[in-house]
C-alpha positions in Angstrom: -2.8 -5.2 -30.4 -6.0 -3.1 -29.9 -5.9 -3.7 -26.6 -2.8 -2.3 -25.4 -4.0 0.8 -24.7 -6.7 -1.1 -22.8 -5.2 -4.0 -20.6 -1.8 -4.3 -19.1 0.1 -7.2 -20.0 1.1 -8.8 -16.5 1.9 -11.9 -18.0 5.5 -11.9 -19.8 7.9 -11.2 -16.4 10.9 -12.7 -18.6 10.8 -10.4 -21.0 10.3 -7.9 -18.2 13.7 -9.0 -16.4 15.2 -8.7 -19.6 14.3 -5.2 -20.2 14.7 -4.5 -16.4 18.4 -5.9 -16.4 19.7 -3.9 -19.9 18.5 -0.4 -18.5 20.8 -1.6 -15.4 23.6 -2.2 -17.4 23.1 0.5 -19.1 23.2 3.0 -16.1 26.1 1.3 -15.0 27.5 1.5 -18.3 27.4 4.9 -18.9 28.9 6.4 -15.3 32.0 3.9 -15.7 32.8 5.4 -19.3 32.2 8.8 -17.5 34.2 8.4 -14.5 37.3 6.7 -17.3 36.5 9.9 -19.7 37.1 12.3 -16.7 40.3 10.0 -15.8 39.1 10.5 -12.2 39.1 7.4 -9.5 36.7 5.0 -8.7 35.7 4.9 -5.4 33.0 3.4 -2.9 30.9 6.6 -3.1 30.6 5.7 -7.1 29.3 2.4 -6.1 26.6 3.8 -4.2 25.6 6.4 -6.3 24.8 3.8 -9.3 23.2 0.9 -6.3 21.0 4.1 -5.6 20.4 5.0 -9.5 19.0 1.7 -10.5 17.2 1.4 -7.7 15.7 4.9 -8.5 15.0 3.8 -11.9 13.7 0.1 -11.3 11.3 2.0 -8.9 9.7 5.1 -11.6 10.1 2.6 -14.5 7.7 0.2 -13.6 4.4 3.3 -12.9 6.1 4.6 -16.1 4.9 1.7 -17.9 8.3 0.8 -19.1 8.1 -2.7 -18.3 4.3 -3.3 -18.7 3.5 -3.8 -22.0 5.1 -4.7 -25.1 7.4 -2.1 -26.4 7.2 -2.5 -30.0 3.1 -1.5 -28.5 5.3 2.2 -28.5 6.5 4.8 -30.6 10.5 4.9 -30.4 9.2 9.3 -29.5 6.3 7.7 -27.1 9.4 5.4 -25.4 12.4 8.0 -25.7 9.5 10.4 -23.6 8.8 8.1 -21.1 12.6 7.3 -20.4 13.7 11.1 -20.4 10.8 11.3 -17.5 11.5 8.3 -15.2 15.8 9.6 -15.6 14.7 13.0 -14.9 13.1 11.3 -11.5 16.4 9.6 -10.7 18.8 12.9 -11.2 16.0 14.8 -8.7 16.5 11.9 -6.2 20.1 11.6 -6.2 21.0 15.5 -5.9 18.2 15.9 -3.5 20.2 13.2 -1.5 23.0 14.3 -2.4 22.3 17.3 -1.3 20.7 16.5 2.5 23.6 14.1 3.0 26.3 17.0 2.2 28.0 14.2 0.1 28.0 16.4 -3.6 32.2 16.7 -2.4 33.2 13.4 -2.8 32.0 13.1 -6.7 33.4 14.9 -9.7 30.9 17.1 -10.8 32.1 16.8 -14.4 32.0 13.1 -14.1 28.4 13.0 -12.3 27.4 15.6 -14.8 28.9 13.5 -17.9 27.0 10.2 -16.9 23.0 12.3 -16.3 23.8 13.0 -20.1 25.0 10.1 -21.4 22.3 7.6 -19.4 19.4 8.7 -21.0 20.9 8.3 -24.6 22.2 5.2 -24.1 19.1 3.5 -22.1 17.1 5.1 -25.9 20.2 3.9 -27.9 19.8 -0.4 -27.1 16.0 0.0 -27.6 16.3 1.9 -30.9 18.7 -0.7 -32.0 16.7 -3.4 -30.6 13.4 -2.0 -32.5 16.0 -2.0 -36.1 17.2 -5.7 -34.6 13.6 -7.1 -34.3 12.9 -5.5 -37.5 15.4 -6.8 -39.5 15.5 -10.0 -38.1 11.3 -10.8 -39.1 11.6 -9.4 -43.0 14.5 -11.9 -43.3 12.8 -14.6 -41.6 9.4 -14.5 -43.4 6.8 -12.0 -45.7 4.5 -9.7 -44.2 1.9 -11.8 -42.4 -1.4 -11.6 -44.1 -4.5 -10.4 -41.5 -7.6 -11.4 -41.6 -9.8 -9.8 -39.3 -13.5 -11.3 -38.4 -15.7 -8.6 -37.5 -15.6 -4.9 -39.2 -17.0 -3.2 -35.9 -15.8 -1.2 -34.5 -13.1 -3.5 -32.4 -12.0 -5.0 -35.7 -11.2 -1.8 -36.8 -9.6 -0.9 -34.2 -7.7 -3.6 -34.2 -6.7 -2.9 -38.0 -5.7 0.7 -37.3 -3.2 -0.4 -34.4 -1.9 -2.9 -36.6 -0.9 -0.5 -39.2 0.7 1.7 -36.6 3.4 -1.1 -35.9 5.1 -1.7 -38.4 7.7 -3.6 -36.9 5.0 -6.5 -36.7 5.5 -7.0 -39.8 2.2 -7.7 -40.6 -0.9 -6.1 -42.4 -4.9 -6.3 -42.6 -5.6 -8.6 -46.1 -9.2 -8.2 -45.1 -12.6 -8.3 -43.0 -15.3 -10.4 -42.9 -18.6 -10.3 -41.4 -21.8 -11.8 -41.1 -23.8 -8.3 -41.4 -21.8 -6.1 -43.5 -22.5 -6.0 -47.2 -19.3 -7.2 -49.3 -16.9 -4.9 -50.2 -17.4 -2.4 -47.6 -15.0 -0.8 -46.5 -15.3 -0.3 -42.9 -13.4 3.2 -42.2 -11.4 5.7 -44.0 -8.1 5.2 -44.1 -7.8 1.5 -44.3 -7.2 -0.1 -47.3 -8.8 -3.9 -47.3 -12.5 -4.3 -47.6 -14.8 -6.5 -46.2 -14.2 -10.2 -48.4 -17.6 -12.0 -47.1 -18.8 -13.9 -44.4 -17.6 -15.4 -41.8 -18.2 -18.6 -43.5 -16.4 -17.5 -46.6 -13.0 -16.7 -44.2 -13.7 -20.3 -42.8 -13.0 -21.5 -46.8 -10.6 -18.9 -47.2 -8.8 -19.8 -44.3 -8.7 -23.4 -45.1 -7.4 -22.6 -49.0 -4.3 -20.6 -47.5 -5.9 -17.1 -48.0 -3.9 -15.8 -45.6 -1.6 -16.6 -42.3 -3.4 -15.5 -39.6 -7.1 -14.6 -38.1 -8.3 -12.5 -35.5 -11.7 -13.1 -34.1 -13.0 -9.1 -33.4 -16.7 -10.2 -32.6 -19.1 -8.5 -30.4 -19.5 -10.3 -27.1 -23.5 -11.4 -27.6 -21.6 -13.4 -30.6 -20.8 -16.3 -29.0 -22.2 -18.8 -30.2 -21.0 -17.6 -33.4 -17.8 -17.3 -32.0 -18.0 -21.0 -30.5 -18.9 -22.4 -34.4 -16.3 -20.5 -35.9 -13.5 -21.7 -33.5 -14.6 -25.5 -34.0 -14.4 -25.2 -37.8 -11.4 -23.5 -37.9 -9.6 -26.3 -35.6 -9.0 -28.0 -39.1 -7.3 -25.1 -40.3 -3.5 -24.9 -40.1 -2.9 -21.3 -39.1 -3.2 -19.0 -36.0 -6.4 -17.8 -34.4 -6.4 -15.3 -31.8 -9.9 -13.8 -30.3 -9.6 -10.2 -29.3 -11.8 -9.4 -26.3 -14.7 -7.3 -26.8 -14.1 -4.7 -24.0 -15.0 -1.8 -25.8 -18.4 -3.0 -24.2 -16.9 -2.1 -20.7 -15.6 1.1 -18.9 -12.2 -0.4 -17.8 -10.6 0.4 -14.9 -6.4 -0.4 -15.1 -7.3 -3.5 -17.0 -5.0 -6.0 -16.3 -4.5 -9.2 -17.9 -3.4 -12.5 -14.9 -4.5 -15.7 -14.1 -4.6 -18.7 -12.1 -3.4 -22.1 -12.2 -3.4 -21.3 -15.9 -7.0 -20.2 -16.1 -7.1 -16.8 -17.8 -8.6 -13.4 -15.9 -8.9 -9.8 -17.0 -9.4 -7.8 -14.0 -11.7 -4.8 -15.3 -12.2 -3.0 -12.0 -8.4 -2.2 -11.1 -6.4 -0.1 -8.8 -3.1 1.3 -9.9 -1.6 0.5 -6.4 -0.3 -2.6 -6.2 2.7 -4.3 -6.3 5.5 -2.0 -7.3 2.8 0.9 -8.4 2.0 1.0 -4.3 5.4 0.5 -3.2 6.0 4.2 -5.1 3.1 5.4 -4.6 3.6 5.5 -0.7 7.4 6.4 -0.6 5.8 9.4 -2.6 3.3 9.7 -0.3 5.4 9.3 3.1 8.4 11.3 1.6 6.7 14.4 0.9 4.0 14.5 3.9 6.8 14.5 6.3 9.0 17.4 4.5 5.8 19.0 3.4 5.1 18.3 7.6 8.9 19.8 8.4 8.1 23.2 6.1 4.7 23.7 7.8 5.0 22.6 11.6 5.1 26.6 12.6 2.6 27.8 10.5 0.3 25.1 11.8 0.8 26.2 15.4 0.1 29.0 14.7 -2.9 28.9 12.7 -4.0 26.5 15.9 -3.6 29.0 18.2 -5.6 31.7 16.0 -8.5 28.5 16.1 -8.3 28.7 19.8 -8.6 32.6 20.0 -11.0 33.5 17.9 -14.1 30.8 18.1 -15.1 28.7 21.3 -14.5 24.8 20.3 -11.8 22.5 19.1 -8.8 23.4 17.0 -8.8 19.8 14.9 -12.6 18.5 13.2 -12.5 15.4 12.9 -15.2 13.9 9.9 -15.8 10.1 8.8 -15.1 9.9 5.5 -14.9 6.8 3.2 -11.4 5.8 2.2 -9.2 3.1 0.3 -12.2 0.2 -0.6 -14.8 1.7 0.8 -13.9 1.8 5.0 -14.2 4.7 7.0 -11.1 6.3 7.6 -11.0 9.9 9.8 -10.1 12.8 7.6 -8.8 15.7 10.1 -8.6 19.4 9.3 -8.8 22.4 11.0 -12.3 23.4 12.5 -13.4 26.6 10.4 -17.6 26.2 11.3 -18.7 27.0 14.3 -20.6 23.8 13.9 -19.4 20.3 13.8 -21.5 18.4 11.4 -21.0 15.1 10.9 -23.9 13.2 10.5 -26.3 11.8 7.8 -28.0 15.0 6.8 -24.7 17.0 6.4 -25.4 20.0 4.2 -22.9 21.2 1.9 -21.4 24.9 2.9 -22.1 27.7 0.4 -21.4 31.4 -0.2 -21.5 33.4 2.9 -22.6 30.5 4.9 -23.4 31.8 8.2 -21.8 28.5 10.0 -18.0 29.5 9.0 -16.1 31.5 11.5 -14.7 34.6 9.6 -10.7 32.9 10.3 -12.4 29.7 8.9 -13.4 31.1 5.8 -10.1 32.7 5.4 -8.7 29.3 6.0 -11.0 27.5 3.1 -10.6 29.9 0.7 -6.3 29.5 0.5 -7.1 25.6 1.8 -5.3 26.1 4.8 -8.1 24.3 6.6 -6.6 20.9 5.0 -2.7 20.9 6.0 -3.5 18.1 8.9 -3.7 15.6 6.0 -0.9 15.5 6.1 -0.7 13.5 9.2 -3.6 10.9 7.5 -1.4 10.7 4.3 1.5 9.3 7.7 -1.3 7.3 9.2 -2.1 6.0 5.4 -5.6 6.4 5.6 -5.3 9.3 2.7 -2.5 9.8 -0.2 -0.9 13.4 -1.5 -2.9 13.3 -4.6 -6.3 10.9 -5.3 -9.8 12.1 -5.9 -11.3 14.5 -2.6 -12.7 12.5 0.2 -16.3 13.1 0.1 -18.7 13.1 3.2 -20.4 10.3 4.1 -24.1 11.2 3.7 -22.6 12.9 0.0 -21.4 9.4 -0.7 -24.7 7.6 -0.4 -26.6 10.5 -1.8 -24.1 9.9 -4.9 -23.5 6.7 -5.7 -27.1 5.8 -6.6 -27.5 9.0 -9.5 -23.9 8.5 -10.8 -22.7 5.3 -11.9 -19.1 4.5 -11.5 -19.2 7.2 -8.5 -17.7 4.3 -6.1 -15.0 3.4 -8.4 -13.0 6.6 -7.0 -12.6 4.5 -3.8 -9.9 2.0 -5.7 -7.3 4.3 -4.6 -7.0 6.4 -1.3 -8.3 10.0 -0.9 -6.4 12.6 -1.8 -5.1 16.1 -0.6 -5.5 17.5 -3.6 -6.5 15.7 -7.2 -6.8 16.1 -10.8 -10.3 17.1 -10.8 -9.4 20.4 -8.2 -6.5 21.7 -10.1 -9.0 21.7 -13.4 -11.4 23.8 -11.2 -13.9 21.5 -10.0 -13.9 21.9 -6.4 -16.1 23.6 -4.1 -19.7 23.0 -3.6 -21.8 20.9 -5.9 -24.9 22.3 -6.5 -26.5 20.6 -9.3 -25.6 16.5 -10.2 -23.4 18.0 -13.3 -21.0 19.3 -11.3 -20.9 16.1 -9.6 -20.8 14.1 -12.3 -17.3 16.1 -13.8 -15.7 16.1 -10.5 -16.2 12.0 -11.0 -15.2 12.1 -14.5 -12.1 13.7 -13.6 -11.1 11.7 -10.7 -12.2 8.3 -12.9 -9.1 9.8 -15.2 -6.9 9.8 -12.9 -7.4 6.4 -11.2 -6.9 5.1 -15.2 -4.1 7.2 -15.8 -2.5 6.9 -12.8 1.9 7.1 -12.9 4.3 9.3 -10.7 4.7 11.6 -13.0 1.0 12.7 -13.2 1.0 12.8 -9.4 4.1 15.2 -9.4 2.1 17.1 -12.4 -0.4 17.1 -9.7 1.5 19.0 -7.3 2.9 21.3 -8.9 -0.2 22.5 -10.7 -1.6 23.1 -7.2 1.6 24.5 -6.1 0.7 27.6 -8.8 -3.0 28.0 -8.8 -4.6 25.0 -6.0 -4.7 26.6 -3.4 -7.1 29.8 -3.7 -10.3 28.7 -5.5 -13.5 31.7 -5.6 -15.7 28.5 -5.0 -13.7 27.6 -1.8 -16.4 28.5 0.5 
């Protein structure tokens, strides 16, 4: 349906469980086959490798949305790409653990290589087979369902396009019905169906068996008309679905859920709940520990240089808004002669006299932000997320930019999607801040583990040094 790209369905645990079990079986089977083909002994080490591979796969497959939505709503190419990405992350994790624990010698390299090549093929293979079997069963069990859509507006048109793109569902849009669009009108190029008549005509056609299923894709302001149509369709023996008119809202990780059977739609949601939250926290802890080990000596040298070059503390502690708008303390190496942390903070400008000479170098190279990896370990920040703004700036922009505070649905980050796209430094005009917020909200909307990795890699390539970092 049209809203699969907008809402993640969280109400099908059984099908999700079956898919997880099938994936684990595929991973286990390919390892067993690899051991057998290479004629090596199955030792306890392979049990451990299989257990770790299964855990890593499930941890990364969830945020990659391999289980959150119906796999029939994805093209096979899209799903294959996601599977390969998830498996690549598993391979990197296993190789990293083996290298760290110095246990690479206890495995057959040819066996492990073969397994790492066969496993993604097996994972894609069972999905392709499942699609083929379901498609065949649908064609054997019934003819193509004739679909009627009530509402020829943008919502109804997008629904029709989505149905056309999902041939595995064996549905075809037979006709549109609308009270305000003339009969015979073709809503959108590329859609064969035309408007057959009004909603009253649809009710009559439904009672006469003109189609097999009805989708009500009417705007929310037509609540009274929807209720009337539903009441009159109660004596028509065919299924009726309501397509929520969510295009009127700016969705942020919207998710279907329920309370005691009462359906709910979470409009402004965070992706870092449940398994997504666990994966995000593991990513933050493991990477920040690794980075702090690598930069501990440079951080000591920077601290010494700050102490020698200008009077004042080494660490500047500033209050920022964190997750849920809660105030947190963010650490940076001190780069100024002053310690501003009140309600009238002035943004740094080019050749700002408040910045020390050594501080200018730190700010230009982003080295002043290294202490924030300690904030990540404390749980106040993430490595990747919307950059935290001063409290004074938050209070200013929340009144000027719609959706500004939605940035705080996730923890603030050391680097972010806005920063690697060039939106960092001074925001001397409102449109610059609006652009930064636009990228921040896009990050939250499309978050995945792979998105975080992409941002980290982009930061390593060209995200540290920036001309607008004064």
